[in-house]
C-alpha positions as CSV (number, residue, x, y, z in Angstrom):
1,M,-71.6,0.1,-90.5
2,V,-71.6,-3.5,-91.6
3,R,-68.3,-5.2,-90.8
4,K,-66.5,-7.1,-93.5
5,A,-66.2,-10.8,-93.0
6,S,-62.9,-11.7,-91.4
7,D,-60.1,-13.0,-93.6
8,S,-60.1,-16.7,-92.8
9,G,-57.0,-17.2,-94.9
10,K,-54.8,-14.8,-92.9
11,P,-52.0,-16.6,-90.9
12,R,-52.5,-17.0,-87.2
13,G,-50.6,-14.4,-85.2
14,K,-47.3,-15.3,-83.5
15,M,-47.3,-16.1,-79.8
16,S,-44.8,-14.9,-77.2
17,A,-42.8,-17.1,-74.8
18,Y,-45.1,-16.1,-71.9
19,A,-48.2,-17.0,-73.9
20,F,-46.8,-20.4,-74.7
21,F,-46.0,-20.8,-70.9
22,L,-49.6,-19.9,-70.0
23,Q,-51.1,-22.3,-72.5
24,T,-48.8,-25.2,-71.4
25,Y,-49.4,-24.5,-67.7
26,R,-53.2,-24.3,-68.2
27,D,-53.2,-27.6,-70.1
28,E,-51.1,-29.3,-67.4
29,L,-53.6,-28.1,-64.7
30,K,-56.5,-29.4,-66.7
31,Q,-54.8,-32.8,-67.0
32,R,-54.1,-33.0,-63.3
33,N,-57.5,-31.7,-62.3
34,P,-60.0,-32.3,-65.2
35,N,-63.1,-31.7,-63.1
36,E,-62.0,-28.4,-61.4
37,S,-62.9,-25.0,-62.7
38,V,-60.0,-22.5,-63.0
39,N,-60.3,-19.1,-61.3
40,F,-58.9,-16.8,-63.9
41,A,-57.6,-14.2,-61.4
42,E,-55.9,-16.7,-59.2
43,F,-54.5,-18.6,-62.3
44,S,-53.1,-15.3,-63.8
45,K,-51.5,-14.3,-60.5
46,K,-50.0,-17.8,-60.0
47,C,-48.6,-17.9,-63.6
48,A,-47.1,-14.4,-63.3
49,E,-45.4,-15.3,-60.0
50,K,-44.2,-18.6,-61.4
51,W,-42.8,-17.0,-64.6
52,K,-41.1,-14.3,-62.6
53,N,-39.2,-16.9,-60.5
54,M,-38.2,-19.1,-63.4
55,S,-34.6,-19.2,-64.5
56,E,-33.6,-18.5,-68.1
57,V,-32.8,-22.2,-68.5
58,Q,-36.4,-23.0,-67.5
59,K,-37.7,-20.4,-69.8
60,K,-35.7,-21.6,-72.8
61,R,-38.3,-24.2,-73.7
62,Y,-40.9,-21.4,-74.2
63,N,-38.5,-19.0,-75.8
64,D,-37.7,-21.7,-78.4
65,M,-41.4,-22.3,-79.0
66,A,-41.9,-18.5,-79.5
67,A,-38.9,-18.3,-81.9
68,S,-40.2,-21.3,-83.9
69,D,-43.7,-19.7,-84.0
70,K,-42.2,-16.4,-85.2
71,L,-40.5,-18.2,-88.1
72,R,-43.7,-19.9,-88.9
73,Y,-45.6,-16.7,-88.9
74,T,-43.0,-14.8,-91.0
75,K,-43.0,-17.6,-93.6
76,E,-46.8,-17.8,-93.8
77,M,-47.1,-14.0,-94.1
78,A,-44.5,-13.9,-96.9
79,N,-46.8,-16.1,-98.9
80,Y,-50.0,-14.4,-97.8
81,K,-52.0,-12.3,-100.2
82,P,-54.5,-10.0,-98.5
83,P,-57.9,-9.6,-100.2
84,P,-58.5,-6.7,-102.6
85,G,-58.8,-3.4,-100.7
86,E,-56.6,-4.4,-97.9
87,R,-52.9,-3.9,-97.2
88,G,-50.9,-6.4,-95.2
89,G,-54.2,-8.0,-94.0
90,K,-55.7,-4.7,-92.7
91,R,-58.2,-2.5,-94.3
92,K,-57.0,0.7,-95.8
93,R,-58.0,3.6,-93.6
94,G,-58.8,7.0,-94.9
95,K,-56.9,10.0,-93.7
96,K,-58.2,11.2,-90.4
97,D,-58.9,14.9,-90.0
98,P,-56.8,16.1,-87.1
99,N,-59.3,18.9,-86.4
100,A,-62.2,16.5,-85.9
101,P,-63.3,16.0,-82.3
102,K,-62.2,12.9,-80.5
103,R,-65.0,10.3,-80.2
104,A,-66.5,9.6,-76.8
105,L,-65.2,6.7,-74.8
106,S,-67.5,4.0,-73.5
107,A,-67.9,3.2,-69.8
108,F,-65.8,0.2,-70.3
109,F,-62.9,2.2,-71.8
110,W,-63.1,4.7,-68.9
111,F,-62.8,1.7,-66.6
112,C,-59.8,0.3,-68.6
113,N,-58.0,3.7,-68.3
114,D,-58.3,3.4,-64.5
115,E,-57.5,-0.3,-64.1
116,R,-54.9,-1.0,-66.8
117,P,-51.9,0.0,-64.6
118,A,-53.0,-2.3,-61.7
119,V,-53.8,-5.1,-64.1
120,K,-50.3,-4.9,-65.7
121,L,-48.7,-4.9,-62.3
122,A,-50.8,-8.0,-61.3
123,L,-49.7,-9.7,-64.4
124,N,-46.0,-9.1,-63.8
125,N,-45.9,-6.0,-66.1
126,T,-46.7,-8.0,-69.2
127,N,-47.2,-6.1,-72.4
128,Q,-49.3,-8.8,-74.0
129,V,-52.4,-6.8,-75.0
130,S,-54.7,-9.9,-75.3
131,I,-53.8,-11.1,-71.8
132,I,-54.4,-7.6,-70.3
133,A,-57.7,-7.2,-72.2
134,K,-59.0,-10.5,-71.0
135,E,-58.3,-9.6,-67.4
136,L,-59.9,-6.2,-67.8
137,A,-63.0,-7.7,-69.3
138,R,-63.2,-10.3,-66.5
139,R,-63.0,-7.6,-63.8
140,W,-65.5,-5.4,-65.6
141,G,-67.9,-8.4,-65.8
142,L,-67.7,-8.9,-62.0
143,M,-68.5,-5.3,-61.2
144,R,-71.9,-4.5,-59.6
145,P,-74.2,-1.9,-61.3
146,E,-73.5,0.6,-58.5
147,Q,-69.7,0.2,-59.1
148,R,-70.2,0.8,-62.8
149,S,-72.3,3.9,-62.3
150,R,-69.2,6.1,-62.0
151,Y,-67.8,5.0,-65.4
152,E,-71.3,5.3,-67.0
153,A,-71.5,8.9,-65.8
154,L,-68.1,9.6,-67.3
155,A,-69.2,8.0,-70.6
156,Q,-72.4,10.1,-70.6
157,K,-70.5,13.3,-70.0
158,D,-68.0,12.4,-72.7
159,K,-70.8,11.6,-75.1
160,E,-72.3,15.0,-74.5
161,R,-68.9,16.7,-75.0
162,Y,-68.5,14.8,-78.3
163,E,-71.9,15.7,-79.6
164,K,-71.4,19.4,-78.8
165,E,-67.9,19.4,-80.4
166,N,-69.0,17.4,-83.4
167,K,-71.9,19.7,-84.1
168,A,-69.6,22.7,-84.0
169,Y,-67.1,20.9,-86.2
170,K,-69.8,20.0,-88.8
171,Q,-71.0,23.6,-88.9
172,R,-67.4,24.8,-89.5
173,M,-67.0,22.3,-92.3
174,G,-70.4,22.9,-93.8
175,L,-71.5,19.3,-93.3
176,P,-75.0,18.1,-92.7
177,L,-75.9,18.0,-88.9
178,G,-78.1,15.0,-89.2
179,P,-76.9,11.3,-89.2
180,K,-75.3,9.9,-92.4
181,R,-77.9,8.2,-94.6
182,G,-77.0,5.8,-97.4
183,P,-73.8,5.4,-99.5
184,A,-74.2,8.7,-101.2
185,A,-74.1,10.7,-98.0
186,V,-71.2,8.7,-96.8
187,A,-69.2,9.3,-100.0
188,Q,-70.0,13.0,-99.9
189,T,-68.8,13.4,-96.3
190,S,-65.7,11.3,-96.9
191,A,-64.8,13.4,-100.0
192,M,-65.3,16.7,-98.2
193,V,-63.2,16.0,-95.1
194,Q,-61.1,13.0,-96.1
195,Q,-62.2,11.2,-93.0
196,P,-63.2,7.5,-92.8
197,M,-66.5,6.4,-91.6
198,E,-66.7,5.8,-87.9
199,D,-66.6,2.2,-86.7
200,D,-65.5,0.4,-83.6
201,D,-62.2,-1.1,-84.9
202,D,-59.6,-1.8,-82.2
203,E,-57.2,0.6,-83.9
204,D,-59.7,3.5,-83.4
205,D,-60.2,2.5,-79.8
206,E,-56.4,2.5,-79.3
207,D,-56.2,6.0,-80.9
208,D,-58.8,7.2,-78.4
209,E,-56.9,5.8,-75.4
210,D,-53.6,7.2,-76.6
211,D,-55.2,10.7,-76.7
212,E,-56.1,10.5,-73.1
């Protein structure tokens, strides 16, 4: 499926106090040591520890920045008009058939399911999805092929499970067993089961994880 172009006019998302602290601290480190590269794992650990030990008075600066950014975001969103076919800046999603089989997870998502608790703990139990995701991606990138093999095996097994369940589902619904071809086939399938076309949106990935 071809992705729609991103909406360049949509307001930038609001930042948390901790995100402002990370940004400020990183900029200060770059100014003090402009020629040194930053180890992300060490930097994240150091920031999490530093934030944990900061008093509320010390955190006030960042809390104020976050509050100001929230007001900015709220004001900009109030004047924002999403493109046609979207609601609140997000594409409208078709109703998902609860009887449809859950899509298979990739090797990376199997890895994330294992590592997310440890990453959250290492990052001082932050709930900032973007920060957790960056650390998970960094750790995945450092893994050797033999370390990834376990997750690739899980992904392959899950793919086989999905293909088997999806075939049975289509047979029950009287849908074509072959791949969708062209807009007409897509429209026909959507009308029959009231289910959106599959894509790799983040929302779909989160749905998959939540079902675990």
